[in-house]
GULUM-844354 format. One record per residue (C-alpha): x, y, z. Coordinates in Angstrom, 2 decimals. Layout:
<atoms>
+---------+---------+---------+
!       u !       v !       w !
+---------+---------+---------+
!       X !       Y !       Z !
...
+---------+---------+---------+
</atoms>
This chain:
<atoms>
+---------+---------+---------+
!       u !       v !       w !
+---------+---------+---------+
!  108.96 !  112.94 !   66.98 !
!  106.08 !  113.01 !   64.48 !
!  102.81 !  113.19 !   66.32 !
!   99.41 !  111.83 !   65.27 !
!  100.47 !  111.18 !   61.67 !
!   99.22 !  107.62 !   61.73 !
!   95.72 !  106.20 !   61.72 !
!   94.49 !  106.22 !   65.31 !
!   92.42 !  103.53 !   66.97 !
!   89.48 !  104.76 !   69.04 !
!   87.54 !  102.61 !   71.49 !
!   84.66 !  103.47 !   73.80 !
!   83.64 !  101.76 !   77.02 !
!   81.11 !  103.03 !   79.55 !
!   81.25 !  106.53 !   78.09 !
!   85.08 !  106.73 !   78.22 !
!   86.99 !  107.04 !   74.93 !
!   90.52 !  105.74 !   74.43 !
!   92.82 !  106.84 !   71.58 !
!   95.87 !  104.82 !   70.58 !
!   98.54 !  105.14 !   67.89 !
!   99.35 !  101.50 !   66.96 !
!  102.94 !  102.43 !   66.08 !
!  103.69 !  103.68 !   69.63 !
!  103.37 !  100.81 !   72.07 !
!  101.70 !  101.39 !   75.43 !
!  100.81 !  105.10 !   75.05 !
!   97.11 !  105.96 !   75.26 !
!   94.89 !  109.03 !   75.43 !
!   91.72 !  108.99 !   77.53 !
!   88.75 !  111.36 !   77.58 !
!   84.97 !  111.69 !   77.63 !
!   84.90 !  112.25 !   73.82 !
!   86.94 !  111.15 !   70.81 !
!   88.38 !  114.66 !   70.51 !
!   89.37 !  114.80 !   74.18 !
!   91.00 !  111.37 !   73.95 !
!   92.93 !  112.46 !   70.84 !
!   94.21 !  115.63 !   72.58 !
!   95.19 !  113.59 !   75.62 !
!   97.14 !  111.23 !   73.34 !
!   98.89 !  114.19 !   71.71 !
!  100.00 !  115.44 !   75.13 !
!  101.26 !  111.98 !   76.09 !
!  103.29 !  111.63 !   72.87 !
!  104.78 !  115.10 !   73.28 !
!  105.79 !  114.23 !   76.83 !
!  107.36 !  110.98 !   75.66 !
!  109.18 !  112.76 !   72.82 !
!  110.68 !  115.34 !   75.20 !
!  111.88 !  112.61 !   77.53 !
!  113.47 !  110.52 !   74.76 !
!  115.21 !  113.59 !   73.33 !
!  116.62 !  114.53 !   76.74 !
!  117.92 !  111.00 !   77.35 !
!  119.55 !  110.85 !   73.90 !
!  121.28 !  114.21 !   74.48 !
!  122.55 !  113.07 !   77.91 !
!  123.83 !  109.81 !   76.42 !
!  125.72 !  111.69 !   73.69 !
!  127.34 !  113.99 !   76.26 !
!  128.30 !  111.06 !   78.47 !
!  129.84 !  109.20 !   75.51 !
!  131.90 !  112.27 !   74.56 !
!  133.18 !  112.67 !   78.14 !
!  134.13 !  109.00 !   78.37 !
!  135.95 !  109.14 !   75.03 !
!  137.92 !  112.22 !   76.13 !
!  138.96 !  110.63 !   79.42 !
!  139.95 !  107.37 !   77.69 !
!  142.08 !  109.27 !   75.17 !
!  143.81 !  111.23 !   77.91 !
!  144.52 !  108.10 !   79.95 !
!  145.95 !  106.33 !   76.89 !
!  148.32 !  109.26 !   76.30 !
!  149.43 !  109.28 !   79.94 !
!  150.17 !  105.55 !   79.82 !
!  152.06 !  105.94 !   76.54 !
!  154.13 !  109.01 !   77.46 !
!  154.27 !  108.92 !   81.24 !
!  153.36 !  112.63 !   81.32 !
!  151.27 !  113.74 !   84.30 !
!  149.25 !  116.88 !   83.63 !
!  148.64 !  119.67 !   86.11 !
!  144.99 !  120.57 !   86.67 !
!  144.95 !  123.53 !   84.20 !
!  146.84 !  121.45 !   81.62 !
!  144.36 !  118.60 !   81.94 !
!  141.42 !  120.96 !   81.45 !
!  143.03 !  122.46 !   78.37 !
!  143.94 !  119.02 !   77.03 !
!  140.30 !  117.89 !   77.33 !
!  139.05 !  121.10 !   75.77 !
!  137.29 !  122.22 !   78.94 !
!  137.09 !  125.69 !   80.44 !
!  139.14 !  126.25 !   83.61 !
!  136.86 !  126.36 !   86.65 !
!  139.15 !  128.42 !   88.84 !
!  140.73 !  125.49 !   90.71 !
!  144.47 !  125.66 !   91.26 !
!  146.97 !  122.86 !   91.70 !
!  147.29 !  121.44 !   95.19 !
!  149.05 !  123.77 !   97.64 !
!  151.60 !  122.56 !  100.16 !
!  149.00 !  122.99 !  102.90 !
!  146.49 !  120.79 !  101.03 !
!  149.13 !  118.15 !  100.38 !
!  149.95 !  118.15 !  104.10 !
!  146.27 !  117.68 !  104.96 !
!  146.06 !  114.75 !  102.57 !
!  149.15 !  113.11 !  104.09 !
!  147.70 !  113.57 !  107.59 !
!  144.40 !  112.05 !  106.54 !
!  146.14 !  109.07 !  104.93 !
!  148.16 !  108.55 !  108.11 !
!  144.95 !  108.64 !  110.19 !
!  143.29 !  106.08 !  107.93 !
!  146.36 !  103.84 !  108.09 !
!  146.35 !  104.00 !  111.90 !
!  142.58 !  103.35 !  112.17 !
!  141.63 !  100.92 !  109.39 !
!  138.38 !  100.00 !  111.16 !
!  137.01 !  103.44 !  110.21 !
!  137.37 !  102.71 !  106.51 !
!  134.14 !  102.62 !  104.49 !
!  134.01 !  100.12 !  101.60 !
!  134.67 !  101.87 !   98.31 !
!  131.37 !  100.67 !   96.81 !
!  129.40 !  102.01 !   99.79 !
!  131.21 !  105.36 !   99.72 !
!  130.56 !  105.75 !   96.00 !
!  126.87 !  104.96 !   96.47 !
!  126.61 !  107.58 !   99.23 !
!  128.02 !  110.16 !   96.81 !
!  125.69 !  109.13 !   94.00 !
!  128.53 !  107.67 !   91.91 !
!  127.00 !  104.19 !   91.86 !
!  123.31 !  103.34 !   91.54 !
!  121.33 !  102.17 !   94.55 !
!  119.16 !   99.19 !   93.65 !
!  115.85 !   98.61 !   95.43 !
!  114.13 !   95.24 !   95.01 !
!  110.32 !   95.40 !   94.86 !
!  107.78 !   92.60 !   95.28 !
!  104.00 !   92.81 !   95.57 !
!  100.85 !   90.70 !   95.63 !
!  102.49 !   87.50 !   96.86 !
!   99.13 !   85.98 !   97.85 !
!  100.61 !   83.16 !   99.89 !
!  103.00 !   81.89 !   97.21 !
!  106.03 !   81.17 !   99.42 !
!  107.85 !   79.34 !   96.59 !
!  107.71 !   82.36 !   94.28 !
!  108.68 !   84.73 !   97.11 !
!  111.74 !   82.66 !   98.06 !
!  112.81 !   82.49 !   94.40 !
!  112.47 !   86.27 !   94.04 !
!  114.37 !   86.96 !   97.27 !
!  117.23 !   84.67 !   96.20 !
!  117.56 !   86.48 !   92.87 !
!  117.37 !   89.91 !   94.52 !
!  120.13 !   88.97 !   96.97 !
!  122.27 !   87.79 !   94.04 !
!  121.67 !   91.19 !   92.38 !
!  122.99 !   92.86 !   95.57 !
!  120.04 !   95.16 !   96.08 !
!  120.39 !   97.60 !   98.97 !
!  116.85 !   97.00 !  100.26 !
!  113.74 !   94.99 !   99.43 !
!  110.27 !   96.54 !   99.62 !
!  106.84 !   94.90 !   99.43 !
!  103.69 !   96.70 !   98.24 !
!  101.26 !   94.47 !  100.15 !
!   98.85 !   91.56 !   99.69 !
!  100.83 !   88.81 !  101.40 !
!   97.73 !   86.63 !  101.78 !
!   95.03 !   84.97 !   99.68 !
!   93.50 !   81.56 !   99.07 !
!   96.87 !   79.79 !   98.88 !
!   97.64 !   77.89 !  102.11 !
!  101.01 !   79.46 !  102.95 !
!  100.13 !   82.91 !  104.24 !
!  101.77 !   82.16 !  107.59 !
!  105.06 !   81.23 !  105.91 !
!  104.99 !   84.36 !  103.71 !
!  104.36 !   86.65 !  106.70 !
!  107.19 !   85.01 !  108.65 !
!  109.59 !   85.39 !  105.73 !
!  108.75 !   89.07 !  105.21 !
!  109.29 !   89.75 !  108.92 !
!  112.47 !   87.67 !  109.22 !
!  114.07 !   89.31 !  106.16 !
!  113.21 !   92.77 !  107.55 !
!  111.54 !   93.71 !  104.27 !
!  109.93 !   97.14 !  104.17 !
!  106.27 !   96.21 !  103.79 !
!  102.94 !   98.02 !  103.60 !
!   99.41 !   96.73 !  104.14 !
!   97.35 !   95.50 !  101.17 !
!   93.61 !   95.01 !  100.96 !
!   93.93 !   91.34 !  101.97 !
!   95.74 !   92.25 !  105.19 !
!   93.12 !   94.91 !  105.93 !
!   90.29 !   92.43 !  105.33 !
!   91.86 !   89.93 !  107.71 !
!   92.41 !   92.53 !  110.44 !
!   88.89 !   93.92 !  110.07 !
!   87.30 !   90.49 !  110.60 !
!   89.23 !   90.13 !  113.88 !
!   89.09 !   86.34 !  114.04 !
!   91.25 !   83.46 !  113.00 !
!   90.84 !   82.01 !  109.54 !
!   90.39 !   78.27 !  108.96 !
!   93.46 !   76.44 !  107.73 !
!   92.70 !   75.01 !  104.27 !
!   95.25 !   72.28 !  104.90 !
!   92.97 !   71.01 !  107.68 !
!   89.48 !   72.16 !  106.66 !
!   87.43 !   71.12 !  103.64 !
!   86.59 !   74.05 !  101.34 !
!   82.89 !   73.13 !  101.58 !
!   82.76 !   74.21 !  105.23 !
!   84.80 !   77.38 !  104.77 !
!   83.07 !   80.70 !  104.25 !
!   83.96 !   82.47 !  100.98 !
!   84.69 !   85.65 !  102.97 !
!   87.29 !   83.69 !  104.94 !
!   88.98 !   82.42 !  101.80 !
!   89.46 !   85.79 !  100.19 !
!   90.55 !   87.68 !  103.30 !
!   93.53 !   85.52 !  104.12 !
!   92.88 !   81.89 !  103.41 !
!   94.89 !   80.23 !  106.16 !
!   94.83 !   80.18 !  109.91 !
!   97.45 !   82.70 !  111.02 !
!   99.27 !   82.63 !  114.34 !
!   98.89 !   85.42 !  116.85 !
!  102.44 !   86.57 !  116.07 !
!  101.67 !   86.79 !  112.35 !
!   98.44 !   88.73 !  112.92 !
!  100.25 !   91.05 !  115.32 !
!  102.93 !   91.74 !  112.69 !
!  100.28 !   92.47 !  110.06 !
!   98.70 !   94.93 !  112.49 !
!  101.92 !   96.97 !  112.50 !
!  102.04 !   97.43 !  108.71 !
!  101.47 !  101.01 !  107.49 !
!   99.11 !  101.92 !  104.65 !
!  101.99 !  103.46 !  102.69 !
!  105.74 !  104.09 !  102.80 !
!  107.81 !  107.15 !  101.92 !
!  111.56 !  107.58 !  101.52 !
!  114.13 !  109.82 !   99.86 !
!  117.23 !  108.19 !   98.36 !
!  119.92 !  110.14 !   96.52 !
!  117.55 !  113.08 !   96.15 !
!  114.71 !  110.97 !   94.67 !
!  111.44 !  111.07 !   96.62 !
!  109.67 !  107.70 !   96.62 !
!  106.18 !  106.73 !   97.81 !
!  104.72 !  103.21 !   97.92 !
!  100.97 !  102.51 !   98.08 !
!   99.16 !   99.24 !   97.43 !
!   96.61 !  100.42 !   94.83 !
!   96.87 !  104.23 !   94.66 !
!   97.44 !  107.07 !   97.15 !
!   94.61 !  106.94 !   99.67 !
!   93.18 !  103.60 !   98.53 !
!   94.08 !   99.90 !   98.65 !
!   91.32 !   98.90 !   96.20 !
!   91.27 !  101.41 !   93.31 !
!   94.05 !   99.94 !   91.21 !
!   95.89 !  101.76 !   88.43 !
!   95.94 !   99.91 !   85.10 !
!   98.59 !  101.11 !   82.66 !
!   96.29 !  101.14 !   79.65 !
!   93.67 !  103.22 !   81.48 !
!   95.79 !  106.14 !   82.71 !
!   96.19 !  109.52 !   81.07 !
!   99.16 !  111.90 !   81.56 !
!   96.90 !  114.16 !   83.63 !
!   95.93 !  111.32 !   85.97 !
!   99.54 !  110.23 !   86.35 !
!  100.65 !  113.74 !   87.28 !
!   97.77 !  114.07 !   89.72 !
!   98.69 !  110.81 !   91.45 !
!  102.36 !  111.82 !   91.71 !
!  101.36 !  115.20 !   93.13 !
!   99.05 !  113.49 !   95.62 !
!  101.86 !  111.16 !   96.69 !
!  104.37 !  114.06 !   96.80 !
!  106.91 !  111.82 !   95.11 !
!  109.15 !  111.49 !   92.07 !
!  108.54 !  107.73 !   91.91 !
!  105.24 !  106.13 !   92.91 !
!  105.39 !  102.35 !   93.52 !
!  102.06 !  100.53 !   93.17 !
!  100.75 !   96.96 !   93.17 !
!   97.25 !   95.40 !   93.29 !
!   96.53 !   95.02 !   89.55 !
!   99.02 !   92.15 !   89.00 !
!  100.47 !   93.81 !   85.88 !
!  104.01 !   95.20 !   85.56 !
!  104.45 !   98.67 !   84.07 !
!  106.72 !  101.72 !   83.97 !
!  104.75 !  104.91 !   83.22 !
!  106.08 !  108.41 !   82.69 !
!  104.26 !  111.04 !   84.71 !
!  106.22 !  114.15 !   83.73 !
!  109.92 !  114.89 !   83.42 !
!  111.71 !  113.08 !   86.21 !
!  108.45 !  111.50 !   87.44 !
!  107.15 !  107.96 !   87.01 !
!  104.83 !  105.26 !   88.34 !
!  106.03 !  101.64 !   88.49 !
!  104.47 !   98.29 !   89.29 !
!  106.47 !   95.04 !   89.70 !
!  103.50 !   92.81 !   88.89 !
!  102.49 !   89.90 !   91.13 !
!  105.05 !   87.71 !   92.92 !
!  102.61 !   84.81 !   92.68 !
!  102.74 !   82.19 !   89.94 !
!   98.99 !   81.59 !   90.10 !
!   99.71 !   77.89 !   89.57 !
!   97.56 !   77.17 !   92.60 !
!   95.63 !   80.43 !   92.84 !
!   92.04 !   81.24 !   92.08 !
!   90.15 !   84.30 !   90.92 !
!   86.60 !   85.23 !   91.84 !
!   83.63 !   84.99 !   89.45 !
!   80.55 !   85.97 !   91.40 !
!   80.29 !   83.46 !   94.25 !
!   82.39 !   80.84 !   92.46 !
!   86.11 !   80.12 !   92.56 !
!   87.51 !   78.91 !   89.25 !
!   91.07 !   78.02 !   88.24 !
!   93.14 !   80.94 !   87.00 !
!   95.69 !   79.78 !   84.39 !
!   99.42 !   79.83 !   85.01 !
!  101.06 !   83.24 !   85.14 !
!  104.76 !   83.65 !   86.03 !
!  105.59 !   85.38 !   89.30 !
!  107.54 !   88.63 !   88.85 !
!  109.55 !   91.14 !   90.86 !
!  111.04 !   94.55 !   90.07 !
!  114.34 !   96.37 !   90.52 !
!  114.40 !  100.17 !   90.79 !
!  117.78 !  101.87 !   90.30 !
!  118.41 !  105.29 !   91.83 !
!  119.04 !  108.08 !   91.07 !
!  118.45 !  107.15 !   87.38 !
!  114.95 !  105.73 !   88.19 !
!  115.54 !  102.87 !   85.74 !
!  112.99 !  100.13 !   86.39 !
!  113.20 !   96.50 !   85.30 !
!  110.97 !   93.47 !   85.91 !
!  112.12 !   89.83 !   86.08 !
!  110.43 !   86.44 !   86.32 !
!  111.06 !   84.86 !   89.70 !
!  111.41 !   81.26 !   88.53 !
!  114.07 !   81.70 !   85.85 !
!  115.30 !   85.30 !   86.26 !
!  114.38 !   86.28 !   82.69 !
!  113.98 !   90.03 !   82.28 !
!  110.56 !   90.76 !   80.79 !
!  110.25 !   94.53 !   81.25 !
!  112.65 !   97.45 !   80.81 !
!  114.51 !   95.87 !   77.87 !
!  114.67 !   99.14 !   75.93 !
!  117.64 !  100.30 !   77.96 !
!  118.21 !  102.64 !   80.87 !
!  115.33 !  104.96 !   81.46 !
!  113.33 !  104.28 !   78.30 !
!  109.84 !  105.48 !   79.06 !
!  108.06 !  103.75 !   76.20 !
!  105.53 !  101.81 !   78.24 !
!  105.71 !   98.07 !   77.75 !
!  102.67 !   96.30 !   79.17 !
!  103.82 !   92.92 !   80.35 !
!  100.86 !   91.06 !   81.83 !
!   97.75 !   92.59 !   83.28 !
!   95.70 !   90.33 !   85.51 !
!   92.70 !   90.84 !   87.76 !
!   93.52 !   92.81 !   90.93 !
!   93.66 !   91.01 !   94.22 !
+---------+---------+---------+
</atoms>
């Protein structure tokens, strides 16, 4: 990859310089000076180039293996010849790995195992599940975040995720906001047994320790602004109790991939990570802080997929809230925030491929470059909630 051969664009804001090559979408360098920003951009492009080269080499090897297996299968079907293990290795041009053909003892063990399975069919594991356990099929995790009381968008996303046969659904927080359906969203998250963490809106509600007025029953003129933006609707005791059980973050390891989920960033539910304002150094620092290979974030309402080193990335599914009825804050005023489609994400493991879809129509809007492409594509960046 040719680096820094094009005319760079430099911008400065509050003493922070940003460098950007207009021919490479979504990759930025950040630093206190123009020179530092340029060097940071060089490092980011080198990192991206290494990743792309590795993926292209893996794809070429996979294609060669598939072609060899297809050719061998076609010959078997045409001739009826069944190869022994050493013959198959030689036929495919592979080095023998020391394995011998099945011995009589091994064949007897196989027959005994088949007889046991036949006698106890209830012990059988579905083929798809067994292959996933062995890493032969990808595990898909559905991710939603920043629902902000939009029960319609949440239900649409959940329906599409179920149709995609995801293994689990996770939520990165902010179930509540000004919209009047926080109670319904909390109930749905609990009923569906969705892995969920606490966002800043849940924390605000729990810190105030009192019920919020229901906007379906109370005029906005008699509702405190602090009430509106810390939950919006009157929640039942059961809902508030459920919110009190939510952790600040979630960690898991699936097929050898370590995953961490925080609302805004590790250690904070307010300091959001914007894709266009992160440097490779910051990304690596956040991944190290999270002790993860994949860091799932929300809060900023913008979907992204950012490389943070080889085999490391940060992802954000955007906001599962259409903002058709939402508001954003401008000082002490609430003003309409234009329509923005609700989105959700799907993370495949162990490949770490990440895609983002619109909840209303299922259109894929992020991750179109193919499996694992780390060229950042900024989809929509809104104000954090």
